[in-house]
VEXDO-954874 format. One record per residue (C-alpha): x, y, z. Coordinates in steps of 0.2 Angstrom, whole numbers, padded with zeros to 4 digits, always signed. Layout:
N
XYZ...
//
This chain:
485
-0063-0094-0115-0053-0082-0126-0039-0072-0118-0042-0053-0115-0030-0043-0126-0023-0025-0122-0018-0014-0137-0003-0003-0137-0006+0015-0144-0003+0008-0161+0006-0005-0170+0016-0010-0186+0015-0029-0187+0010-0035-0204+0001-0050-0198-0018-0047-0197-0026-0053-0181-0043-0061-0181-0056-0052-0170-0069-0065-0172-0066-0074-0155-0055-0062-0146-0060-0046-0136-0049-0031-0140-0046-0015-0130-0040-0001-0141-0031+0014-0135-0033+0031-0142-0019+0029-0155-0027+0013-0162-0045+0015-0161-0055+0004-0173-0059+0009-0191-0077+0009-0197-0073+0000-0213-0057-0006-0222-0063+0004-0238-0066+0020-0228-0051+0024-0217-0054+0039-0206-0045+0056-0210-0034+0055-0194-0026+0038-0194-0016+0040-0178-0032+0042-0168-0047+0035-0178-0041+0021-0189-0028+0007-0192-0012+0015-0198-0006+0017-0216+0012+0012-0216+0022+0024-0227+0007+0030-0236+0003+0013-0244-0015+0009-0248-0015-0007-0238-0021-0004-0220-0011-0013-0206-0019-0022-0191-0013-0014-0175-0001-0024-0164-0009-0032-0149-0001-0035-0132-0009-0051-0127-0010-0058-0109+0002-0072-0113+0015-0059-0119+0016-0050-0102+0015-0066-0092+0031-0067-0081+0029-0086-0080+0034-0086-0062+0036-0103-0054+0035-0100-0036+0031-0118-0032+0049-0122-0037+0066-0117-0030+0074-0101-0039+0085-0108-0053+0104-0104-0055+0108-0117-0069+0124-0119-0078+0129-0105-0091+0128-0116-0107+0112-0121-0115+0108-0140-0115+0095-0152-0123+0090-0161-0107+0083-0146-0096+0075-0129-0099+0086-0115-0093+0085-0097-0100+0074-0095-0115+0081-0079-0123+0067-0078-0136+0054-0079-0123+0064-0066-0113+0064-0054-0128+0045-0056-0131+0041-0052-0113+0052-0037-0112+0045-0030-0128+0027-0033-0123+0031-0024-0106+0037-0009-0116+0022-0009-0127+0011-0011-0112+0019+0004-0103+0019+0014-0119+0000+0011-0121-0004+0019-0104+0008+0033-0105+0000+0046-0117+0016+0045-0128+0016+0040-0146+0034+0032-0145+0049+0030-0135+0066+0035-0141+0080+0028-0130+0098+0032-0129+0100+0024-0112+0109+0007-0115+0099-0003-0103+0083+0003-0111+0090-0001-0129+0094-0018-0123+0077-0021-0115+0068-0016-0130+0079-0023-0144+0089-0037-0136+0105-0029-0144+0121-0024-0136+0139-0019-0141+0154-0015-0130+0154-0007-0113+0163+0008-0121+0147+0014-0129+0138+0016-0112+0141+0035-0111+0143+0040-0129+0125+0042-0133+0127+0037-0151+0116+0021-0151+0098+0024-0150+0082+0014-0152+0064+0019-0157+0048+0010-0154+0031+0018-0158+0014+0012-0152+0011+0006-0170+0028-0002-0174+0042-0014-0171+0058-0008-0163+0071+0001-0173+0090+0001-0168+0103+0014-0174+0120+0007-0170+0138+0010-0173+0143+0007-0191+0146-0012-0194+0136-0017-0178+0120-0013-0188+0125-0025-0201+0129-0038-0187+0111-0036-0181+0104-0038-0198+0113-0055-0199+0111-0061-0181+0096-0054-0174+0081-0061-0183+0069-0055-0170+0072-0037-0178+0066-0032-0195+0082-0030-0206+0078-0013-0212+0075-0008-0194+0093-0011-0190+0102+0005-0196+0119+0013-0195+0118+0029-0185+0130+0043-0179+0126+0058-0170+0139+0068-0159+0148+0056-0148+0146+0068-0134+0153+0083-0144+0168+0074-0151+0163+0077-0169+0162+0096-0166+0148+0109-0165+0140+0106-0182+0123+0099-0179+0120+0091-0196+0121+0073-0190+0109+0077-0176+0097+0086-0188+0098+0071-0200+0094+0059-0186+0079+0070-0180+0072+0071-0197+0073+0052-0200+0065+0049-0183+0051+0061-0188+0048+0053-0204+0045+0036-0195+0034+0044-0183+0023+0051-0197+0023+0035-0207+0018+0025-0192+0004+0037-0187+0010+0045-0171+0019+0061-0179+0006+0072-0169+0009+0064-0152+0023+0067-0140+0037+0055-0138+0047+0050-0123+0065+0052-0122+0076+0045-0108+0093+0053-0109+0099+0064-0123+0113+0076-0129+0106+0094-0129+0109+0097-0148+0099+0081-0151+0085+0088-0141+0085+0104-0150+0084+0096-0167+0070+0085-0162+0061+0100-0156+0065+0109-0172+0058+0095-0182+0041+0098-0173+0042+0084-0161+0035+0086-0143+0048+0078-0132+0043+0072-0114+0051+0062-0101+0052+0043-0106+0063+0036-0093+0048+0034-0080+0039+0024-0094+0053+0013-0097+0057+0010-0078+0039+0006-0076+0040-0007-0090+0056-0015-0082+0050-0016-0064+0042-0033-0064+0055-0047-0068+0050-0062-0078+0056-0080-0073+0070-0079-0086+0076-0062-0079+0075-0069-0061+0085-0084-0066+0099-0073-0074+0099-0062-0059+0101-0077-0048+0115-0084-0059+0124-0067-0058+0122-0068-0039+0129-0086-0038+0145-0080-0047+0148-0067-0033+0144-0080-0019+0160-0089-0026+0170-0073-0027+0167-0069-0009+0174-0086-0004+0190-0082-0013+0191-0065-0005+0188-0072+0012+0203-0084+0009+0214-0070+0002+0210-0057+0015+0226-0055+0026+0239-0042+0031+0250-0036+0017+0237-0038+0003+0232-0022-0005+0214-0017-0008+0218-0016-0027+0224-0034-0026+0207-0040-0020+0199-0030-0034+0210-0038-0047+0206-0055-0039+0188-0052-0039+0187-0045-0057+0198-0059-0064+0187-0073-0056+0171-0065-0062+0177-0064-0080+0182-0082-0079+0165-0087-0072+0157-0078-0087+0154-0060-0082+0151-0049-0097+0155-0033-0087+0163-0030-0070+0156-0012-0068+0164-0008-0052+0171-0016-0036+0172-0006-0020+0186-0011-0008+0187-0001+0008+0198-0006+0024+0204+0001+0040+0202+0019+0044+0194+0022+0026+0178+0013+0032+0171+0028+0040+0165+0038+0031+0162+0027+0016+0172+0033+0001+0164+0022-0012+0181+0017-0021+0197+0007-0019+0215+0011-0017+0232+0003-0015+0231+0003+0004+0239-0012+0013+0227-0022+0024+0233-0023+0042+0229-0035+0056+0212-0031+0065+0206-0020+0050+0188-0021+0046+0185-0022+0027+0170-0021+0016+0167-0024-0002+0154-0021-0015+0154-0031-0031+0144-0024-0046+0144-0034-0062+0133-0042-0074+0129-0058-0082+0119-0057-0099+0116-0039-0094+0109-0042-0077+0117-0034-0062+0123-0038-0045+0125-0026-0031+0132-0036-0016+0141-0030-0001+0150-0040+0012+0160-0035+0028+0175-0044+0036+0187-0042+0050+0205-0047+0046+0213-0059+0059+0202-0053+0074+0187-0043+0077+0186-0029+0090+0171-0026+0101+0166-0010+0092+0167-0019+0075+0155-0033+0081+0143-0020+0089+0142-0011+0072+0140-0027+0062+0126-0032+0074+0116-0016+0072+0118-0017+0053+0112-0034+0053+0097-0030+0064+0092-0016+0052+0094-0027+0037+0083-0041+0045+0070-0028+0050+0069-0021+0033+0068-0038+0024+0054-0043+0035+0043-0029+0029+0046-0033+0010+0030-0040+0005+0018-0038-0009+0006-0024-0007+0017-0015+0006+0021+0003+0003+0038+0009+0000+0035+0023+0013+0031+0010+0026+0048+0001+0023+0057+0018+0023+0051+0021+0040+0060+0006+0046+0077+0012+0040+0089+0020+0052+0088+0039+0052+0103+0050+0047+0107+0054+0065+0108+0036+0070+0124+0034+0058+0131+0051+0062+0125+0062+0048+0116+0079+0049+0102+0075+0037+0095+0062+0025+0103+0069+0009+0120+0068+0018+0116+0050+0023+0108+0045+0006+0114+0028-0001+0120+0020+0015+0103+0013+0021+0091+0010+0007+0084-0002-0006+0085-0001-0025+0079-0011-0039+0091-0022-0049+0089-0028-0067+0098-0023-0083+0102-0007-0073+0110-0005-0056+0097+0006-0050+0079+0002-0055+0062+0003-0047+0058+0001-0032+0070+0014-0024+0066+0015-0006+0074+0028+0005+0070+0041+0018+0074+0054+0005+0062+0049-0008+0049+0037-0002+0038+0048+0009+0035+0060-0005+0032+0047-0019+0028+0030-0011+0027+0014-0023+0018-0002-0020+0029-0017-0019+0024-0031-0031+0027-0049-0034+0042-0051-0046+0052-0036-0041+0070-0039-0037+0080-0027-0027+0095-0024-0016+0094-0019+0002+0109-0010+0009+0113-0006+0027+0128+0003+0035+0133+0007+0053+0149+0016+0058+0158+0009+0073+0161+0018+0090+0180+0017+0087+0178+0031+0074+0186+0021+0060+0178+0005+0057+0161+0002+0049+0149-0013+0044+0141-0013+0027+0129-0027+0022+0119-0029+0006+0107-0043+0002+0099-0046-0015+0080-0051-0014+0066-0057-0025+0049-0052-0020+0038-0068-0020+0020-0070-0015+0026-0075+0002+0038-0061+0004+0057-0058+0001+0068-0072-0004+0087-0068-0002+0098-0074-0017+0115-0067-0011+0120-0082-0001+0138-0079+0006+0135-0080+0025+0132-0063+0033+0122-0067+0048+0137-0064+0059+0153-0054+0056+0165-0066+0047+0183-0065+0052+0195-0069+0038+0211-0079+0042+0208-0078+0061+0223-0079+0073
//
């Protein structure tokens, strides 16, 4: 039986797709033409698209069932293979990964009411185009990508990086890899010429691909760029929700990369456990962890929290040069990525010995963790999970906004915070259904009765058909005491 196909709003692939044996479902932006010789007057809505005004009509792109199949293999253990590619076993298939991610974007775009997605968010650019440059570019807003419902991805990159993509990214069309330059967050000055030129180029592509009269989604943008897009006649809408929808279900390859990233942190926590002793500074632990991660193949150590002693409560979310002392409680968070896929992974230790209040706080944090993980099942509402999280007053805060980020869950992927985000602040207003293939971090925090110590635990979990499977494996069932006396 032929597989059902779902059309994106439009498409720019030049390969004609046979319709003889396959059922096609078209969206408004790619409705069937009556005949090839009599194209409709409004090509974006009534006919296949004329690309660049040429006479040859182009078959719309088709998102096929196989393209958005995450290829989960729940009957087997989750993989955490070696980092190199080999000829004797399948590991991560990067072209399959790109095909899946691009199809997910097309699928989300098709149901959004948007004609295109313009991305300045580095995670969205990587998800759509499978391109990346140095971490320094993360906050500059100078790289951007565009995908229309009718087209293949475009990437505008920093100077020579565009040429690099032309030479080394054969999954992208060469003329879709372009040098781009806008404002570098105002560094170029107040003149809007670069923004204006970029907006006009984008508008010409939208028109050529038949979606010039449709709104486009934008994720994050500099105000001058937004103004010039609007001046070019483009109706700008929020595109971040569409992209987060695309990214919420992880494929087998994505889950493998997330598991590999977590395995790197497993090993780093063993090193921290052995190094944690009086006289060592928090910053030394951060240096140890960062160096170990880069040796293990991390492409980015985004941040490491190292908090000890009286700094544990309230949680300051940083590290200092404080010297660790006997009996301190200390907790750490390791945020890093492997091939772009993040970890967010806390562990708590006591140094040399553990006091009664420290053990009690840890036991409560663990109970909250286990209670939450037990509820993480496909079909469960995020509001039901949020009800199980401790309230603000249980951890000494006046309201849920003050306590936000201490007891909650958040999606993990190319970004540190993706869907689903589960908290007592957000989930009661806008609940989400949990789905197989989601990957997220569960965080709990409990201050100790001594007024200075606190326990912080975080587990990374994959949502399988049978519930949550933990992939952060450094032992955390009981409070670890590092270098006990």
